N, C-alpha and C positions, 0 to 999 in steps of 0.2 A: 817626899815621903807621904805627905798628906794627899797629894795628887794621886799617888798609887793606891792609897787606901780608899779614896773616893771612887776610883775606878773599879776596885775589887768589891766594894760594898754591895752593889746591885747583884753581882754574881754570887756572892756569899749568901745574900738574902734569898736569891732564887733557889740555891741549893738547899737551904733550910726549909723553904716552902715545899720543895719537891719531897724532901725526906719526911716532912710532917703530913703530907697528903696520903694517909693510909687508905688502902683499898680493901673492900670485902674479900675474904678468901673464897672466891667464886668456885674454884675446883672442889674445895672441901665441902662447901655448902651443897653443891650438886651431888656429891657422893653421898652425903647424909640423906638427901631427899630420895635418891635412887634406892638406898637401903630401906627406907620406909615403904616405898612403892613395892619393892620386891617382897617385903614382909607381908604387905597387904595381899599381894597376889598369891602368896603361899597359904593364905587362909588364917593369918595371925589374928585377925579381928574376931574370928570364931573360936579358934582352938587355943589361943594364948591371949585372951581378951584383955586381962589386966596389964600384962607386959606391953601389949600393943598400945593400950591407952597411955601408958607412961612414955612410950616412944613418941607418940603424937605430941604429948606435952613437952618433951625435950625439943622436938622440931619447932614447936611454937615459941619456946623460950629462945631458941637460936635465932629465929626470924625477928623476934622482938629486939634482941640485942643488936642485930644488924641495923634495924630501923632506928634504934636509939642512937647508934653511932653515926648513921647517915645524917641525923638531924643536928649533929654538932658542927661547930666551925671546923674547917678542914684540918687545922693544925692540932686540934684536940681529939681527933678521931683515933680510936684504938680498937682494932678488931681481934685482939688477942683472945678475949673471952669467947667471942663468937666462933673463933677457930677451934678452941677447946671443946665447946659445945657440939660443934659439927663432928669432930673426931669421935667424941663419946657417943653421939647419936648413930654414927655409922657403925661403930662396934656393936652397940646395942641392937641395931637393926639386923645385923647379920646373925646375932645370937637368937633373936626373936624368930627370925625366919627359920633357922635350923630347928628350934623347938616346935614351931608350928608344923613343919613338914613331918617331924616324928609323930606328933600327936594326931595329925591328920591320918597317917598310915594306921595308927592304932584304932582310930575311929572307924576307918574303912573296914578293918578286920572285925570290929565289933558289929558293924552294920551287916556285914555278910553273914555272920553267925546268927544275928537276930533274925535276918531274913529266912535262914534255914529253919529256925525254931518256929517261926510263924507259918511257914509252908507245911511243916509237919503237923501243926495244930489244925490247920485247915484241912489237910488230907484226912486226919483222924475224923473230923466232923463229916467230911464227904463220905467216908467209908461207912460211918454209922447210918447216915441218911440212906445210902444205897441198900443197906441190909434191913431197913426198917419196914415192918408190915404196914399196909395202908390202914387196916382196921376201921373202926367206926369214926375215929377222930381225924378224918381226912384233912380238915381245914387247918388243924394245928400242925400236922406234918408238912403241909404245903407251906405254911408260914416259916417253919424251920428250914425247909429246903430253900426258900427265897433268901433267908439270912445267910445260908452257906454259900449260895451263888454270889451274893454280894461280897462275901469275904474273899472268895476266889478272885473276883474282879479287882478287889482292893489290893491284892498282892502286887499288881502292876505299879501301884503308887510307890511301893518300896523300891522297885527297880528303877523307876524314873528318878527318884531322889538319889540313888546310888550313881546313876549315869551323870547326874548333875554335880556329883561329888559333895552333895549335902548330906553327909553321913549322920549328923545328929538328927536330922529330920527323918532319915531312913530308919534309924533305931527307934525313934518315937512311934512311927507308923507301924513298925514291925511288932512292937510291944502291944500296941492297941489291938492289932489283928490277932496276935497270939491269945491275949486275954479274952477277946470276943469269941475266938474259936473254941477255947476251953469252956466258956460259958454256954455256948450253943451245944457242945457235946454233952455237958452235964445236963442241960435241959432235955436233950433227946434221950439220954440214958434214963432219966427220971420218968419220962413219958413211956418208954419201953418197959420199964419195971412195972408200971401200972397195968399194962395190958399183958403182963406175963411173958414178955420177951426174954429170951434166954433159955426158955424151955423148948424142947424139940417140938416142932410143928407137926400136926397130924398128917401122916402120909396117906395117900389114897390106897384103899385096899386093893390088893392084886387079885 
């Protein structure tokens, strides 16, 4: 009997050791990191910044838990918590990605609308300049014309931002151009009022 036990003891010990040698949930960890990457590519860092920051923190906690377990003696390793963190991070990553995609589309629509408003403001300034008489204050009119030309050129920056899918930057640029366009128009209207623009100009006698 004792001989049998002595023979089985190494096998039983080996089985215990094998059972105790837990391994990291590689598949779940990879899925969680993939979810983070996809969320990042969807623009989550810009459009859902707070949620994306929390997601990054969750991934960091998951990796720390794996590292902590790796540092333990093989028999005492337990990756159960790491597996739970990975599953939670994966689900959060998919949610953050979906939210980012939605908000990105909303930002795109806002950028396109802001672009149109900016274009209209610039066109209004261009039309005013085109109809302005030269008069005595030629230098002032030329300065305003230069401002308008600069505004027209800056409209390209909005389109470039839209092409790069940087919709917040496009909206910011569009607003700045719109405000500048209105300011230039107001300046020109004031100048025209001083020289009596708006009254019918004298026609040549027939």
